[in-house]
N, C-alpha and C positions, 0 to 999 in steps of 0.2 A: 502547427496544432501542440497544447498542454493541457496535460496530467497535473492538477492540483495538489499539490501535496501540502501543503498550510498557507493560514492567510493570517496577515498580521497589521493594528494599527498602524499607525505610523504621522505621526505628525496629527493635525486637528478632523483630518476631512480625506487621509487618504489612505492605504492600504499596501503591505508589500506582500507577491504574490508568489513564494516558492513554489517552483511545478518542474516538473521531466519535461522536455519537452524532446520531439521529432528532429530537431536539427540541431540541437545541441548539447543537448546531454541537461543536466540542472541546471536551472538559472531560478534566478529571484531578480522582479520585477516590479516598479510603483505606479499601480494604476490612484493614481491624482484626480481630487473627487468625487472618490469611489458611492460615498452616502446621494451627489448629487449625480450622476450618470446610468446610479439603477441596473437592474439584471442580475445583484447580490447572491440575491438565492443559486443560480448557477456557478458561484464559485466554492460551494461547498467538499468534502473530501475528496478528492479524482471524480471529481468532476472535471470531463473531456473542452477546450476550449479552443478557439479560432482568435485569433487576436490581429494583430499590427501592431506594429514598435512606434516610437517613435528615440531619440539619443538623448539624454540627461547633457542639462551643460551644467547640471550640480554635481554631478556623482558618476561614479562606474556603473550601475542599474539605471540601461534602458526604461523610458515614459511607456505602458503600456495605450494606446494612443485610443481603439476599441476595440472589444469581444463581446463572443458570440459562443452560444454551447456548439461545439462540433457533431454531440447523440444530444440526445432527450434519454437523460435519466432521470423521466421517473418514478419508478419503483423504488431505486438506491434512496432519492429524497424521501418518500412518502413510506418507505419499510423502514421505520424503529429497528428491524432486525438489520438489512442490510447497508444501513449511514451505520450504527455500531461498526460493521464488521469493514466497513471501507472507512471506516475512523481510522481502526487498525491499524489495515495495509498503507495507508499515506500515512499516519505516523512512523510507521515498520520502515517507507523507503526516506523520510525525510532526513530520520536521522540516521541512516543505514551509507543514502547513495550521497557520494560526498565529493565523487569527482565532476570536476565540467565539464567530459567531454559524452562529441553523438557517440550513441551507440540506439542503432534505428532498430538494430534482437533486440536490444533491453526493455525500448518504447513500444514495440511488437506485442513484447507480452505481456508488459505491462497494461497493456489497449481492449486487450483481448479476453484479456482476467478482469479488467472494470464492465467492459460489454460481456462476460459468460457470468458474472455477480448477477446486474443490467436480472436477465433474460433468466435466471433461473428459476423456475416452478417448484423444487421442492425443500427436502432440508438442508440448511443450507450450513449446520454447525460445523463442519468438517473442510471449509470451504478456506477458512485463512492459515489449517495448515496446511489444504495441500499447496493453496496460495505461496508459504513461504518453500517447501520443499520446492518448489516449482527455483523461487525467485533465487536464492541461493548456490542453485546450479548454475542460474547465470551466470551468477555474477566470479564464477569459478572456483566454487567451491562444493561441491558436492556431495550427500553427507553420506553415499557409502564411506568417502574417504575417512571421516568421521570417525564408524566405527573400528577404523586402524589405527589411526591417528595420537600420538600419546593425551591429547586431552581430550573425552570422551565423558558427553556427560551425558550418554546414553546409555538404560542399564540394561537388558537381556529381554527387560521385557517391549521399553523402550521403546528399540532398536526392531523388531520384528514391527512396531507394529507400525513406524515410521518406511522401514522396505516396506511391505504392505504398501502402503499410500505412496511410496517412487515409484514401485511399478504398478501401476493401476492408472487407464485411464479418466481424466474427469469426470466421467457420469461413476463410474464404481467407486471410481477416491471417495463420492459425496455420500453409497452405501455402506459406508468401513462403517461398524457400530463401533462406537469408543463409550467407555464412560464421561461424566462430566471428570473426573478425578485422572484419569488417564490418558484427555483431551487434554487439559489443563500444566499435570508432566509433561505431557511430549511437548506441548509452546515453548515450553520456557525453560524447556535444556536449548530445540531449538536459537529461542533466541542469547541464550550462551553461547552457543558454537557463533552465530553472529557473529557476537563481539569479538571473537574469539583470532575471526579471522582476518576483522573485520575493520577490527581497533576502533571501534566507533563503540558508544551507548545505547544499549537496543529496552533503558528504563519506560517501557514505555506504561502512559497516564493512563494512554486506554482499554488496559490489556485483564485489567478487573472489569471490569462492564461489562469487558466480552467476557468473558469468563462470567459471570450471571447471567447475560444471556446464552451461549450457547449451551449452561447444563436445563435453566429451562426446555429451551432444542434437544434436551435428551429425555423427557416423559412426553 
């Protein structure tokens, strides 16, 4: 199984698919003749696919022979709010998961989060806050340590808000009231925290679009 994080055109008719796999962690694979194979709508951000591969004769990347949907994610594909949320999360993972190491626990967390996003029927404005908090804990840098470290991007108000999210279950976290300003400030501080601890760049192109969508959800 693979969770799709990013796709890019390769040569005339192929794609490079960057994803996170259950079997081996971060992977990049080539899908040859992508435009002829059909099924490209299945390769949206955070899609979960089953696939088979063959070794490439010309490089280190494997070739995807065929693939199919591991889950039907019609809500993520069809709901613009969920689609943008998925774009943010997939870009965050694409930028910050860099080690090609198998981690079934991390894979299971991401897959569970994707299914939560697919199935949630209420307000999703806090979803990226909840996900980012759990994700950074999952990779070994829980947010509460940030309040005591030399590098602390959280002021008292943001720290209190994040502590509340961190201590809440999923349904409760979705109901925590936040203004667009506080939500924007919190995710910005969280991304700075991730950059500091992982040594990656988390300047996400999807963030401004996500901010506009979550501000609309506040009203």
